[in-house]
BANU-538689 format. One record per atom (N, C-alpha, C, O): residue number from 0; atom name; x, y, z. Coordinates in Angstrom, 2 decimals. Example, Ala and Ser with C-alpha at 12.3 -4.5 7.8 and 13.67 -1.06 7.14 Angstrom:
# residues 2
(0,N,(13.19,-5.69,7.80))
(0,CA,(12.30,-4.50,7.80))
(0,C,(13.20,-3.30,7.80))
(0,O,(14.24,-3.32,8.46))
(1,N,(12.85,-2.25,7.08))
(1,CA,(13.67,-1.06,7.14))
(1,C,(12.90,0.03,7.87))
(1,O,(13.41,1.14,8.04))
//
This chain:
# residues 157
(0,N,(-8.59,-17.30,-2.56))
(0,CA,(-9.48,-16.58,-1.68))
(0,C,(-8.77,-16.28,-0.37))
(0,O,(-8.01,-17.11,0.14))
(1,N,(-9.01,-15.10,0.19))
(1,CA,(-8.38,-14.69,1.42))
(1,C,(-8.93,-15.48,2.60))
(1,O,(-10.10,-15.88,2.61))
(2,N,(-8.08,-15.70,3.60))
(2,CA,(-8.55,-16.35,4.81))
(2,C,(-9.33,-15.33,5.63))
(2,O,(-9.18,-14.12,5.44))
(3,N,(-10.16,-15.82,6.53))
(3,CA,(-10.95,-14.92,7.36))
(3,C,(-10.07,-14.18,8.36))
(3,O,(-10.53,-13.22,8.99))
(4,N,(-8.83,-14.62,8.52))
(4,CA,(-7.95,-13.99,9.50))
(4,C,(-7.07,-12.91,8.88))
(4,O,(-5.95,-12.69,9.35))
(5,N,(-7.54,-12.24,7.85))
(5,CA,(-6.80,-11.15,7.22))
(5,C,(-6.48,-10.11,8.30))
(5,O,(-7.39,-9.50,8.85))
(6,N,(-5.19,-9.91,8.59))
(6,CA,(-4.83,-9.01,9.69))
(6,C,(-4.96,-7.53,9.37))
(6,O,(-4.83,-6.69,10.26))
(7,N,(-5.22,-7.18,8.10))
(7,CA,(-5.21,-5.78,7.70))
(7,C,(-6.20,-4.92,8.48))
(7,O,(-5.89,-3.78,8.82))
(8,N,(-7.38,-5.43,8.77))
(8,CA,(-8.43,-4.60,9.38))
(8,C,(-7.98,-3.95,10.69))
(8,O,(-8.44,-2.86,11.03))
(9,N,(-7.09,-4.59,11.42))
(9,CA,(-6.60,-4.03,12.68))
(9,C,(-5.75,-2.79,12.47))
(9,O,(-5.57,-1.99,13.39))
(10,N,(-5.23,-2.62,11.25))
(10,CA,(-4.31,-1.53,10.97))
(10,C,(-4.94,-0.42,10.13))
(10,O,(-4.28,0.58,9.84))
(11,N,(-6.17,-0.60,9.74))
(11,CA,(-6.81,0.34,8.82))
(11,C,(-6.84,1.77,9.34))
(11,O,(-6.57,2.71,8.59))
(12,N,(-7.16,1.94,10.61))
(12,CA,(-7.25,3.29,11.18))
(12,C,(-5.88,3.98,11.15))
(12,O,(-5.79,5.16,10.79))
(13,N,(-4.82,3.26,11.51))
(13,CA,(-3.47,3.84,11.49))
(13,C,(-3.09,4.22,10.06))
(13,O,(-2.50,5.28,9.84))
(14,N,(-3.42,3.37,9.11))
(14,CA,(-3.07,3.66,7.71))
(14,C,(-3.80,4.91,7.23))
(14,O,(-3.19,5.78,6.60))
(15,N,(-5.07,5.00,7.52))
(15,CA,(-5.84,6.19,7.10))
(15,C,(-5.25,7.46,7.74))
(15,O,(-5.09,8.47,7.07))
(16,N,(-4.94,7.39,9.03))
(16,CA,(-4.36,8.56,9.70))
(16,C,(-2.99,8.92,9.12))
(16,O,(-2.68,10.09,8.95))
(17,N,(-2.19,7.90,8.82))
(17,CA,(-0.87,8.13,8.24))
(17,C,(-0.99,8.83,6.89))
(17,O,(-0.31,9.83,6.64))
(18,N,(-1.84,8.32,6.03))
(18,CA,(-2.00,8.91,4.69))
(18,C,(-2.54,10.32,4.80))
(18,O,(-2.08,11.22,4.10))
(19,N,(-3.51,10.53,5.67))
(19,CA,(-4.08,11.86,5.85))
(19,C,(-3.00,12.85,6.27))
(19,O,(-2.99,13.99,5.80))
(20,N,(-2.11,12.44,7.16))
(20,CA,(-1.06,13.35,7.61))
(20,C,(0.01,13.58,6.54))
(20,O,(0.70,14.59,6.56))
(21,N,(0.15,12.64,5.61))
(21,CA,(1.17,12.74,4.56))
(21,C,(0.69,13.48,3.31))
(21,O,(1.51,13.87,2.48))
(22,N,(-0.61,13.67,3.15))
(22,CA,(-1.15,14.11,1.87))
(22,C,(-0.61,15.43,1.36))
(22,O,(-0.59,15.64,0.15))
(23,N,(-0.18,16.33,2.23))
(23,CA,(0.36,17.59,1.72))
(23,C,(1.75,17.39,1.12))
(23,O,(2.11,18.07,0.16))
(24,N,(2.55,16.46,1.67))
(24,CA,(3.90,16.20,1.16))
(24,C,(3.93,15.05,0.17))
(24,O,(4.85,14.96,-0.64))
(25,N,(2.95,14.18,0.24))
(25,CA,(2.90,13.01,-0.63))
(25,C,(1.46,12.88,-1.14))
(25,O,(0.67,12.11,-0.59))
(26,N,(1.11,13.64,-2.20))
(26,CA,(-0.28,13.72,-2.63))
(26,C,(-0.86,12.44,-3.23))
(26,O,(-2.07,12.33,-3.39))
(27,N,(0.00,11.48,-3.57))
(27,CA,(-0.52,10.21,-4.09))
(27,C,(0.46,9.10,-3.75))
(27,O,(1.65,9.33,-3.52))
(28,N,(-0.07,7.88,-3.72))
(28,CA,(0.80,6.75,-3.43))
(28,C,(0.04,5.45,-3.34))
(28,O,(-1.18,5.41,-3.44))
(29,N,(0.81,4.38,-3.15))
(29,CA,(0.25,3.04,-3.02))
(29,C,(0.98,2.32,-1.90))
(29,O,(2.21,2.30,-1.86))
(30,N,(0.22,1.73,-1.00))
(30,CA,(0.74,0.84,0.03))
(30,C,(0.17,-0.55,-0.24))
(30,O,(-1.04,-0.70,-0.40))
(31,N,(1.03,-1.55,-0.29))
(31,CA,(0.60,-2.94,-0.53))
(31,C,(0.92,-3.77,0.71))
(31,O,(2.07,-3.82,1.14))
(32,N,(-0.09,-4.40,1.27))
(32,CA,(0.03,-5.18,2.50))
(32,C,(-0.04,-6.67,2.18))
(32,O,(-1.04,-7.15,1.64))
(33,N,(1.03,-7.38,2.50))
(33,CA,(1.09,-8.80,2.17))
(33,C,(1.26,-9.64,3.43))
(33,O,(1.83,-9.18,4.42))
(34,N,(0.78,-10.87,3.37))
(34,CA,(1.00,-11.80,4.48))
(34,C,(1.72,-13.06,3.98))
(34,O,(2.00,-13.97,4.76))
(35,N,(2.02,-13.09,2.70))
(35,CA,(2.74,-14.22,2.13))
(35,C,(3.63,-13.67,1.02))
(35,O,(3.17,-12.94,0.15))
(36,N,(4.89,-14.03,1.06))
(36,CA,(5.83,-13.49,0.09))
(36,C,(5.59,-13.97,-1.34))
(36,O,(6.27,-13.50,-2.26))
(37,N,(4.65,-14.88,-1.55))
(37,CA,(4.30,-15.26,-2.91))
(37,C,(3.73,-14.06,-3.67))
(37,O,(3.76,-14.03,-4.90))
(38,N,(3.21,-13.08,-2.95))
(38,CA,(2.70,-11.87,-3.58))
(38,C,(3.79,-11.12,-4.33))
(38,O,(3.51,-10.40,-5.29))
(39,N,(5.04,-11.29,-3.90))
(39,CA,(6.15,-10.59,-4.54))
(39,C,(6.40,-11.07,-5.96))
(39,O,(7.11,-10.41,-6.72))
(40,N,(5.81,-12.22,-6.33))
(40,CA,(5.93,-12.70,-7.71))
(40,C,(5.32,-11.72,-8.71))
(40,O,(5.63,-11.77,-9.90))
(41,N,(4.46,-10.83,-8.23))
(41,CA,(3.76,-9.88,-9.09))
(41,C,(4.29,-8.46,-8.89))
(41,O,(3.60,-7.49,-9.17))
(42,N,(5.53,-8.36,-8.40))
(42,CA,(6.15,-7.06,-8.15))
(42,C,(7.58,-7.06,-8.66))
(42,O,(8.15,-8.11,-8.97))
(43,N,(8.14,-5.89,-8.74))
(43,CA,(9.55,-5.74,-9.09))
(43,C,(10.07,-4.51,-8.35))
(43,O,(9.54,-3.41,-8.51))
(44,N,(11.11,-4.71,-7.55))
(44,CA,(11.70,-3.59,-6.82))
(44,C,(12.48,-2.71,-7.79))
(44,O,(13.27,-3.20,-8.60))
(45,N,(12.24,-1.42,-7.69))
(45,CA,(13.02,-0.49,-8.50))
(45,C,(14.26,-0.12,-7.69))
(45,O,(14.15,0.26,-6.52))
(46,N,(15.43,-0.22,-8.28))
(46,CA,(16.65,0.06,-7.52))
(46,C,(16.72,1.51,-7.07))
(46,O,(16.47,2.43,-7.85))
(47,N,(17.06,1.70,-5.81))
(47,CA,(17.17,3.04,-5.24))
(47,C,(18.48,3.12,-4.46))
(47,O,(18.84,2.20,-3.72))
(48,N,(19.20,4.23,-4.63))
(48,CA,(20.41,4.45,-3.87))
(48,C,(20.48,5.94,-3.53))
(48,O,(20.46,6.79,-4.42))
(49,N,(20.56,6.26,-2.26))
(49,CA,(20.62,5.35,-1.13))
(49,C,(19.25,4.71,-0.86))
(49,O,(18.20,5.27,-1.18))
(50,N,(19.30,3.55,-0.26))
(50,CA,(18.09,2.78,0.07))
(50,C,(17.74,3.03,1.54))
(50,O,(18.55,2.73,2.42))
(51,N,(16.56,3.57,1.83))
(51,CA,(16.17,3.76,3.23))
(51,C,(16.04,2.41,3.94))
(51,O,(15.81,1.39,3.30))
(52,N,(16.17,2.42,5.25))
(52,CA,(16.04,1.16,5.99))
(52,C,(14.62,0.60,5.92))
(52,O,(13.65,1.34,5.73))
(53,N,(14.52,-0.69,6.08))
(53,CA,(13.23,-1.37,6.13))
(53,C,(13.03,-1.91,7.55))
(53,O,(13.92,-1.81,8.39))
(54,N,(11.86,-2.49,7.79))
(54,CA,(11.60,-3.13,9.08))
(54,C,(10.81,-2.28,10.06))
(54,O,(10.46,-2.77,11.14))
(55,N,(10.52,-1.04,9.73))
(55,CA,(9.74,-0.19,10.64))
(55,C,(8.32,-0.73,10.72))
(55,O,(7.75,-1.13,9.71))
(56,N,(7.73,-0.74,11.92))
(56,CA,(6.37,-1.26,12.07))
(56,C,(5.32,-0.25,11.62))
(56,O,(5.55,0.95,11.59))
(57,N,(4.16,-0.78,11.26))
(57,CA,(3.00,0.07,11.01))
(57,C,(2.43,0.43,12.38))
(57,O,(1.80,-0.39,13.05))
(58,N,(2.68,1.66,12.77))
(58,CA,(2.18,2.15,14.06))
(58,C,(1.91,3.65,13.92))
(58,O,(1.93,4.18,12.82))
(59,N,(1.66,4.32,15.04))
(59,CA,(1.30,5.73,14.98))
(59,C,(2.43,6.63,14.49))
(59,O,(2.22,7.82,14.24))
(60,N,(3.65,6.08,14.36))
(60,CA,(4.80,6.84,13.88))
(60,C,(5.14,6.55,12.42))
(60,O,(6.19,6.98,11.93))
(61,N,(4.29,5.84,11.72))
(61,CA,(4.58,5.46,10.34))
(61,C,(4.79,6.66,9.44))
(61,O,(5.64,6.62,8.56))
(62,N,(4.03,7.74,9.65))
(62,CA,(4.21,8.92,8.81))
(62,C,(5.63,9.47,8.94))
(62,O,(6.22,9.90,7.95))
(63,N,(6.18,9.47,10.15))
(63,CA,(7.55,9.94,10.36))
(63,C,(8.55,9.05,9.63))
(63,O,(9.52,9.53,9.04))
(64,N,(8.31,7.74,9.67))
(64,CA,(9.17,6.78,8.97))
(64,C,(9.18,7.06,7.48))
(64,O,(10.24,7.06,6.85))
(65,N,(8.02,7.30,6.91))
(65,CA,(7.92,7.54,5.47))
(65,C,(8.57,8.86,5.09))
(65,O,(9.27,8.94,4.08))
(66,N,(8.34,9.90,5.89))
(66,CA,(8.99,11.19,5.61))
(66,C,(10.51,11.08,5.72))
(66,O,(11.24,11.69,4.94))
(67,N,(10.99,10.30,6.69))
(67,CA,(12.44,10.10,6.84))
(67,C,(12.99,9.35,5.62))
(67,O,(14.08,9.67,5.14))
(68,N,(12.24,8.38,5.12))
(68,CA,(12.67,7.64,3.93))
(68,C,(12.75,8.57,2.72))
(68,O,(13.67,8.48,1.91))
(69,N,(11.77,9.46,2.59))
(69,CA,(11.77,10.42,1.48))
(69,C,(12.94,11.39,1.59))
(69,O,(13.49,11.82,0.58))
(70,N,(13.32,11.75,2.82))
(70,CA,(14.49,12.61,3.00))
(70,C,(15.77,11.90,2.57))
(70,O,(16.68,12.52,2.02))
(71,N,(15.84,10.59,2.82))
(71,CA,(17.01,9.81,2.41))
(71,C,(17.07,9.70,0.89))
(71,O,(18.13,9.82,0.29))
(72,N,(15.89,9.46,0.27))
(72,CA,(15.83,9.33,-1.19))
(72,C,(14.41,9.69,-1.63))
(72,O,(13.47,8.92,-1.41))
(73,N,(14.27,10.83,-2.24))
(73,CA,(12.94,11.33,-2.63))
(73,C,(12.21,10.43,-3.60))
(73,O,(10.99,10.55,-3.74))
(74,N,(12.91,9.53,-4.28))
(74,CA,(12.25,8.68,-5.28))
(74,C,(11.64,7.41,-4.69))
(74,O,(11.02,6.64,-5.43))
(75,N,(11.78,7.17,-3.39))
(75,CA,(11.28,5.91,-2.84))
(75,C,(9.76,5.79,-2.91))
(75,O,(9.23,4.68,-2.90))
(76,N,(9.07,6.91,-2.98))
(76,CA,(7.60,6.83,-3.06))
(76,C,(7.11,6.67,-4.50))
(76,O,(5.91,6.56,-4.74))
(77,N,(8.03,6.65,-5.45))
(77,CA,(7.66,6.43,-6.85))
(77,C,(7.52,4.93,-7.07))
(77,O,(8.45,4.26,-7.53))
(78,N,(6.37,4.43,-6.75))
(78,CA,(6.10,3.00,-6.75))
(78,C,(5.45,2.65,-5.43))
(78,O,(5.31,3.50,-4.54))
(79,N,(5.05,1.42,-5.30))
(79,CA,(4.35,0.99,-4.08))
(79,C,(5.34,0.72,-2.96))
(79,O,(6.46,0.26,-3.19))
(80,N,(4.91,1.02,-1.75))
(80,CA,(5.63,0.60,-0.55))
(80,C,(5.00,-0.72,-0.13))
(80,O,(3.78,-0.82,0.01))
(81,N,(5.84,-1.74,0.08))
(81,CA,(5.35,-3.06,0.47))
(81,C,(5.51,-3.23,1.97))
(81,O,(6.57,-2.97,2.54))
(82,N,(4.43,-3.67,2.61))
(82,CA,(4.43,-3.98,4.04))
(82,C,(4.14,-5.46,4.19))
(82,O,(3.18,-5.98,3.63))
(83,N,(4.98,-6.15,4.95))
(83,CA,(4.83,-7.58,5.15))
(83,C,(4.39,-7.85,6.58))
(83,O,(4.90,-7.25,7.53))
(84,N,(3.42,-8.76,6.74))
(84,CA,(2.90,-9.08,8.07))
(84,C,(3.83,-10.04,8.78))
(84,O,(4.23,-11.06,8.22))
(85,N,(4.18,-9.71,10.00))
(85,CA,(5.02,-10.56,10.85))
(85,C,(4.10,-11.27,11.84))
(85,O,(3.61,-10.65,12.79))
(86,N,(3.88,-12.58,11.63))
(86,CA,(2.98,-13.34,12.49))
(86,C,(3.39,-13.33,13.95))
(86,O,(2.55,-13.19,14.84))
(87,N,(4.67,-13.47,14.20))
(87,CA,(5.14,-13.56,15.59))
(87,C,(4.91,-12.28,16.36))
(87,O,(4.58,-12.31,17.54))
(88,N,(5.07,-11.15,15.70))
(88,CA,(4.88,-9.86,16.37))
(88,C,(3.49,-9.28,16.15))
(88,O,(3.10,-8.32,16.81))
(89,N,(2.74,-9.86,15.22))
(89,CA,(1.38,-9.38,14.96))
(89,C,(1.32,-7.99,14.37))
(89,O,(0.41,-7.22,14.69))
(90,N,(2.28,-7.66,13.53))
(90,CA,(2.33,-6.32,12.98))
(90,C,(2.88,-6.38,11.54))
(90,O,(3.67,-7.25,11.20))
(91,N,(2.43,-5.43,10.72))
(91,CA,(3.03,-5.24,9.41))
(91,C,(4.30,-4.40,9.60))
(91,O,(4.37,-3.54,10.48))
(92,N,(5.30,-4.68,8.77))
(92,CA,(6.54,-3.91,8.78))
(92,C,(6.90,-3.53,7.36))
(92,O,(6.56,-4.24,6.41))
(93,N,(7.61,-2.40,7.21))
(93,CA,(8.07,-2.00,5.89))
(93,C,(8.99,-3.09,5.37))
(93,O,(10.02,-3.40,5.97))
(94,N,(8.61,-3.66,4.24))
(94,CA,(9.41,-4.70,3.59))
(94,C,(10.30,-4.10,2.51))
(94,O,(11.45,-4.50,2.34))
(95,N,(9.75,-3.14,1.78))
(95,CA,(10.53,-2.55,0.70))
(95,C,(9.89,-1.29,0.15))
(95,O,(8.68,-1.08,0.26))
(96,N,(10.73,-0.47,-0.43))
(96,CA,(10.32,0.82,-1.01))
(96,C,(10.32,0.73,-2.53))
(96,O,(11.15,0.03,-3.11))
(97,N,(9.41,1.42,-3.14))
(97,CA,(9.43,1.67,-4.58))
(97,C,(9.36,0.40,-5.43))
(97,O,(10.30,0.03,-6.12))
(98,N,(8.21,-0.26,-5.35))
(98,CA,(7.96,-1.48,-6.14))
(98,C,(7.01,-1.20,-7.28))
(98,O,(6.02,-0.48,-7.11))
(99,N,(7.28,-1.76,-8.42))
(99,CA,(6.31,-1.81,-9.51))
(99,C,(5.39,-2.97,-9.24))
(99,O,(5.81,-4.01,-8.74))
(100,N,(4.12,-2.80,-9.58))
(100,CA,(3.13,-3.86,-9.40))
(100,C,(2.77,-4.41,-10.77))
(100,O,(2.47,-3.65,-11.69))
(101,N,(2.79,-5.74,-10.90))
(101,CA,(2.44,-6.40,-12.15))
(101,C,(1.34,-7.43,-11.91))
(101,O,(1.55,-8.63,-12.11))
(102,N,(0.18,-6.98,-11.49))
(102,CA,(-0.88,-7.96,-11.21))
(102,C,(-1.42,-8.58,-12.49))
(102,O,(-1.60,-7.89,-13.49))
(103,N,(-1.68,-9.87,-12.46))
(103,CA,(-2.19,-10.55,-13.66))
(103,C,(-3.70,-10.52,-13.77))
(103,O,(-4.29,-11.25,-14.57))
(104,N,(-4.33,-9.68,-12.98))
(104,CA,(-5.80,-9.66,-12.92))
(104,C,(-6.30,-8.32,-13.43))
(104,O,(-5.53,-7.36,-13.53))
(105,N,(-7.58,-8.24,-13.75))
(105,CA,(-8.14,-7.03,-14.33))
(105,C,(-9.41,-6.63,-13.59))
(105,O,(-10.37,-7.41,-13.53))
(106,N,(-9.41,-5.43,-13.03))
(106,CA,(-10.60,-4.95,-12.31))
(106,C,(-11.11,-3.63,-12.88))
(106,O,(-11.82,-2.90,-12.19))
(107,N,(-10.76,-3.31,-14.11))
(107,CA,(-11.16,-2.01,-14.66))
(107,C,(-12.66,-1.81,-14.75))
(107,O,(-13.12,-0.67,-14.79))
(108,N,(-13.43,-2.87,-14.77))
(108,CA,(-14.87,-2.72,-14.93))
(108,C,(-15.57,-2.30,-13.63))
(108,O,(-16.75,-1.95,-13.65))
(109,N,(-14.86,-2.32,-12.51))
(109,CA,(-15.51,-2.03,-11.22))
(109,C,(-15.98,-0.59,-11.11))
(109,O,(-17.14,-0.35,-10.78))
(110,N,(-15.12,0.36,-11.39))
(110,CA,(-15.48,1.78,-11.34))
(110,C,(-14.91,2.45,-12.57))
(110,O,(-13.82,2.09,-13.03))
(111,N,(-15.61,3.40,-13.09))
(111,CA,(-15.19,4.10,-14.30))
(111,C,(-14.38,5.35,-13.96))
(111,O,(-14.48,5.89,-12.86))
(112,N,(-13.59,5.78,-14.91))
(112,CA,(-12.87,7.04,-14.85))
(112,C,(-11.88,7.15,-13.70))
(112,O,(-11.79,8.18,-13.03))
(113,N,(-11.16,6.08,-13.47))
(113,CA,(-10.10,6.08,-12.45))
(113,C,(-8.76,5.95,-13.15))
(113,O,(-8.71,5.60,-14.33))
(114,N,(-7.68,6.21,-12.43))
(114,CA,(-6.36,6.18,-13.03))
(114,C,(-5.66,4.84,-12.87))
(114,O,(-6.19,3.90,-12.29))
(115,N,(-4.47,4.79,-13.41))
(115,CA,(-3.66,3.57,-13.42))
(115,C,(-3.39,3.04,-12.01))
(115,O,(-3.49,1.84,-11.78))
(116,N,(-3.06,3.92,-11.07))
(116,CA,(-2.77,3.47,-9.70))
(116,C,(-4.00,2.82,-9.07))
(116,O,(-3.87,1.82,-8.36))
(117,N,(-5.17,3.36,-9.33))
(117,CA,(-6.40,2.80,-8.78))
(117,C,(-6.64,1.39,-9.32))
(117,O,(-6.90,0.47,-8.55))
(118,N,(-6.54,1.22,-10.64))
(118,CA,(-6.79,-0.10,-11.23))
(118,C,(-5.69,-1.10,-10.88))
(118,O,(-5.99,-2.27,-10.65))
(119,N,(-4.45,-0.66,-10.84))
(119,CA,(-3.36,-1.56,-10.44))
(119,C,(-3.56,-2.02,-9.00))
(119,O,(-3.30,-3.18,-8.68))
(120,N,(-4.00,-1.12,-8.14))
(120,CA,(-4.24,-1.47,-6.73))
(120,C,(-5.34,-2.51,-6.62))
(120,O,(-5.21,-3.49,-5.88))
(121,N,(-6.42,-2.30,-7.34))
(121,CA,(-7.52,-3.26,-7.30))
(121,C,(-7.11,-4.61,-7.83))
(121,O,(-7.45,-5.64,-7.25))
(122,N,(-6.38,-4.61,-8.92))
(122,CA,(-5.93,-5.87,-9.50))
(122,C,(-4.93,-6.57,-8.59))
(122,O,(-5.00,-7.79,-8.40))
(123,N,(-4.01,-5.82,-8.02))
(123,CA,(-3.00,-6.41,-7.14))
(123,C,(-3.65,-7.03,-5.90))
(123,O,(-3.14,-8.01,-5.36))
(124,N,(-4.76,-6.47,-5.46))
(124,CA,(-5.41,-6.99,-4.26))
(124,C,(-5.97,-8.41,-4.47))
(124,O,(-6.34,-9.08,-3.51))
(125,N,(-6.04,-8.85,-5.72))
(125,CA,(-6.49,-10.20,-6.03))
(125,C,(-5.35,-11.22,-6.01))
(125,O,(-5.60,-12.43,-6.03))
(126,N,(-4.13,-10.76,-5.96))
(126,CA,(-2.98,-11.66,-6.02))
(126,C,(-2.87,-12.49,-4.74))
(126,O,(-3.17,-12.00,-3.65))
(127,N,(-2.45,-13.74,-4.88))
(127,CA,(-2.25,-14.58,-3.69))
(127,C,(-1.24,-13.95,-2.74))
(127,O,(-0.19,-13.47,-3.16))
(128,N,(-1.58,-13.94,-1.46))
(128,CA,(-0.69,-13.39,-0.45))
(128,C,(-0.88,-11.92,-0.16))
(128,O,(-0.25,-11.39,0.75))
(129,N,(-1.75,-11.25,-0.92))
(129,CA,(-2.01,-9.82,-0.69))
(129,C,(-3.24,-9.69,0.20))
(129,O,(-4.30,-10.23,-0.10))
(130,N,(-3.07,-8.95,1.30))
(130,CA,(-4.19,-8.71,2.22))
(130,C,(-5.01,-7.51,1.77))
(130,O,(-6.24,-7.56,1.79))
(131,N,(-4.33,-6.44,1.37))
(131,CA,(-5.01,-5.22,0.94))
(131,C,(-4.01,-4.34,0.21))
(131,O,(-2.80,-4.44,0.41))
(132,N,(-4.54,-3.47,-0.64))
(132,CA,(-3.73,-2.44,-1.29))
(132,C,(-4.48,-1.13,-1.08))
(132,O,(-5.67,-1.02,-1.40))
(133,N,(-3.78,-0.16,-0.55))
(133,CA,(-4.38,1.15,-0.29))
(133,C,(-3.73,2.14,-1.24))
(133,O,(-2.50,2.24,-1.32))
(134,N,(-4.56,2.87,-1.96))
(134,CA,(-4.05,3.90,-2.88))
(134,C,(-4.73,5.22,-2.55))
(134,O,(-5.86,5.25,-2.06))
(135,N,(-4.03,6.29,-2.82))
(135,CA,(-4.62,7.60,-2.58))
(135,C,(-4.13,8.59,-3.61))
(135,O,(-3.04,8.47,-4.17))
(136,N,(-4.99,9.56,-3.85))
(136,CA,(-4.69,10.66,-4.74))
(136,C,(-5.57,11.83,-4.31))
(136,O,(-6.78,11.69,-4.19))
(137,N,(-4.93,12.96,-4.08))
(137,CA,(-5.69,14.10,-3.56))
(137,C,(-6.29,13.73,-2.21))
(137,O,(-5.59,13.23,-1.33))
(138,N,(-7.56,13.98,-2.06))
(138,CA,(-8.24,13.68,-0.79))
(138,C,(-8.90,12.31,-0.76))
(138,O,(-9.53,11.95,0.23))
(139,N,(-8.77,11.54,-1.84))
(139,CA,(-9.41,10.23,-1.89))
(139,C,(-8.43,9.14,-1.46))
(139,O,(-7.31,9.04,-1.95))
(140,N,(-8.89,8.33,-0.52))
(140,CA,(-8.13,7.17,-0.07))
(140,C,(-9.01,5.94,-0.30))
(140,O,(-10.15,5.89,0.15))
(141,N,(-8.45,4.95,-1.01))
(141,CA,(-9.19,3.73,-1.33))
(141,C,(-8.46,2.51,-0.80))
(141,O,(-7.24,2.40,-0.90))
(142,N,(-9.22,1.61,-0.24))
(142,CA,(-8.69,0.32,0.19))
(142,C,(-9.26,-0.74,-0.75))
(142,O,(-10.48,-0.82,-0.94))
(143,N,(-8.38,-1.54,-1.34))
(143,CA,(-8.79,-2.60,-2.26))
(143,C,(-8.52,-3.94,-1.59))
(143,O,(-7.39,-4.24,-1.21))
(144,N,(-9.56,-4.74,-1.44))
(144,CA,(-9.43,-6.09,-0.90))
(144,C,(-10.18,-7.03,-1.82))
(144,O,(-11.35,-6.83,-2.12))
(145,N,(-9.48,-8.07,-2.26))
(145,CA,(-10.06,-9.06,-3.18))
(145,C,(-10.70,-8.40,-4.40))
(145,O,(-11.75,-8.84,-4.88))
(146,N,(-10.06,-7.35,-4.91))
(146,CA,(-10.53,-6.68,-6.11))
(146,C,(-11.64,-5.68,-5.90))
(146,O,(-12.08,-5.03,-6.85))
(147,N,(-12.11,-5.55,-4.68))
(147,CA,(-13.22,-4.65,-4.39))
(147,C,(-12.71,-3.36,-3.73))
(147,O,(-12.08,-3.42,-2.67))
(148,N,(-12.98,-2.21,-4.35))
(148,CA,(-12.54,-0.95,-3.75))
(148,C,(-13.53,-0.48,-2.69))
(148,O,(-14.74,-0.65,-2.81))
(149,N,(-12.97,0.12,-1.65))
(149,CA,(-13.78,0.70,-0.57))
(149,C,(-13.13,2.01,-0.18))
(149,O,(-11.93,2.08,0.09))
(150,N,(-13.94,3.04,-0.15))
(150,CA,(-13.41,4.37,0.17))
(150,C,(-13.12,4.48,1.67))
(150,O,(-13.96,4.15,2.50))
(151,N,(-11.90,4.94,1.98))
(151,CA,(-11.54,5.20,3.36))
(151,C,(-11.68,6.66,3.73))
(151,O,(-11.75,7.01,4.91))
(152,N,(-11.73,7.52,2.71))
(152,CA,(-11.88,8.95,2.96))
(152,C,(-13.30,9.36,2.59))
(152,O,(-14.00,8.65,1.87))
(153,N,(-13.69,10.50,3.09))
(153,CA,(-15.04,10.97,2.76))
(153,C,(-15.06,11.57,1.36))
(153,O,(-14.04,12.01,0.83))
(154,N,(-16.25,11.57,0.78))
(154,CA,(-16.43,12.14,-0.56))
(154,C,(-16.13,13.63,-0.50))
(154,O,(-16.63,14.33,0.38))
(155,N,(-15.30,14.14,-1.43))
(155,CA,(-14.90,15.53,-1.41))
(155,C,(-15.35,16.28,-2.66))
(155,O,(-15.08,17.48,-2.80))
(156,N,(-16.02,15.61,-3.55))
(156,CA,(-16.41,16.28,-4.80))
(156,C,(-17.76,16.94,-4.66))
(156,O,(-18.25,17.55,-5.61))
//
């Protein structure tokens, strides 16, 4: 179970703004926010060369960081971007690009007619050390916390 001090909520607005600004160049994706590296037990980094730098903070310039990473290697968004929380600085930072998610949990029964990224995000959000997983496709942005999806974007259908 997540602690009540989940730091993700402080960054939700920046994440939503970042994804909204990226949607024309990056129509879908997954961001995974962790506060404990035990969450990495359920991931696998896909090798990328060249590898964009890591360590950039989640701030109002995150969209520029992601676009710069895509310019370095267009395949880095093929997979989840992992952000790790730094307790001392009180901020999430880019930990790694292009991760496969292997969550051992199943949340397919929550909502019907969603895709693989949606269900993987929900399942991954149940893994120990994961604060939240945000996935988007088209105009829909979803935040998954403890297996529960919550829409961050307005209904567009």
